[in-house]
C-alpha positions in Angstrom: 0.2 -0.2 0.1 1.3 3.5 -0.6 1.8 5.9 1.9 -0.8 8.5 2.6 1.4 11.4 1.5 1.6 9.7 -1.8 -2.1 9.1 -1.9 -2.8 12.6 -0.8 -0.5 14.1 -3.7 -2.1 11.5 -6.2 -5.8 12.8 -5.5 -4.4 16.3 -5.8 -3.1 15.5 -9.1 -6.0 14.0 -10.3 -8.0 17.2 -9.4 -5.8 19.3 -11.2 -5.8 17.0 -14.3 -9.3 17.1 -14.5 -9.2 20.7 -15.1 -6.2 21.4 -17.4 -4.8 19.7 -20.4 -2.5 20.7 -22.9 -2.6 21.3 -26.7 0.0 21.9 -29.4 -0.6 25.5 -29.4 -0.7 25.8 -25.6 1.2 22.9 -23.9 0.8 21.6 -20.2 4.0 22.5 -18.6 4.1 19.3 -15.9 6.7 19.1 -13.3 8.2 16.6 -11.2 10.0 16.8 -8.2 12.4 13.9 -6.8 14.6 14.4 -3.7 17.4 15.4 -5.7 16.5 16.5 -8.9 13.5 18.2 -10.8 12.0 17.3 -14.4 9.7 19.4 -16.4 8.0 18.5 -19.7 5.7 20.2 -22.4 3.0 17.9 -22.9 0.7 17.9 -25.6 -2.4 16.0 -24.3 -4.4 15.8 -27.7 -1.9 13.7 -29.2 -0.1 12.7 -26.0 3.4 13.5 -26.9 6.0 15.5 -25.0 7.2 18.4 -27.0 10.1 19.7 -25.0 11.6 18.5 -21.6 14.3 19.8 -19.5 16.0 18.4 -16.1 18.4 19.3 -13.4 20.5 16.3 -14.7 21.4 17.9 -17.8 25.2 18.6 -18.0 24.9 22.4 -18.1 22.8 22.5 -15.1 24.1 19.4 -13.4 27.7 20.9 -13.5 26.7 24.0 -11.2 27.2 23.9 -7.5 24.0 25.9 -6.6 21.2 25.2 -4.3 18.5 23.1 -5.7 16.0 26.0 -5.8 18.6 28.1 -8.0 18.9 24.9 -10.3 15.3 24.5 -10.7 15.0 28.3 -11.9 17.8 27.2 -14.4 15.6 24.3 -15.6 12.8 26.5 -15.9 14.7 28.8 -18.1 16.3 25.8 -20.1 12.8 24.6 -20.6 11.8 28.0 -21.8 14.5 28.5 -24.2 13.5 25.0 -25.9 10.0 26.1 -26.2 11.0 29.3 -27.9 13.1 27.3 -30.5 9.9 25.4 -31.0 7.8 28.8 -31.4 5.8 27.9 -28.4 5.1 31.2 -26.3 2.1 30.0 -23.9 1.4 27.0 -21.6 -0.6 26.0 -19.0 1.4 25.3 -15.3 0.6 21.6 -13.9 2.1 21.4 -10.4 1.6 17.7 -10.1 0.1 18.0 -6.7 3.4 19.8 -5.3 2.8 23.0 -3.6 3.3 26.3 -5.5 6.4 26.9 -3.2 10.2 26.2 -3.3 11.6 24.4 -6.3 7.9 24.3 -8.0 7.6 27.9 -7.9 11.3 28.4 -8.9 10.5 26.5 -12.1 7.7 28.3 -12.9 9.7 31.9 -12.3 12.6 30.4 -14.4 10.1 29.7 -17.3 8.3 33.2 -17.1 11.6 34.8 -17.2 12.5 32.8 -20.2 9.5 34.0 -21.8 6.8 31.3 -21.5 3.4 32.8 -20.5 0.9 31.0 -18.2 
């Protein structure tokens, strides 16, 4: 059986996903946060494809010795740069059941500074 904390996050995720979904023009910016790393994807839910992704494991970001919150901001900026290359300017933010706080907020800030609008 899963822990209650995991169950709670899963239920919040389902509740969020009921309301939001991404298209090719306005993809969903999904965040996954593990204890050590953070991963983000731009997802087109109509075709079920990932348009772009970035994570704190990419060489340029992993090489930096910065706190996780600052690395998360770099990940957001990296994703925004990839989105700009694809001609994507807007997206919907999917916090995946995490609180909009700390690393999740910093990814959003980094993406906004990189030029993504949501």
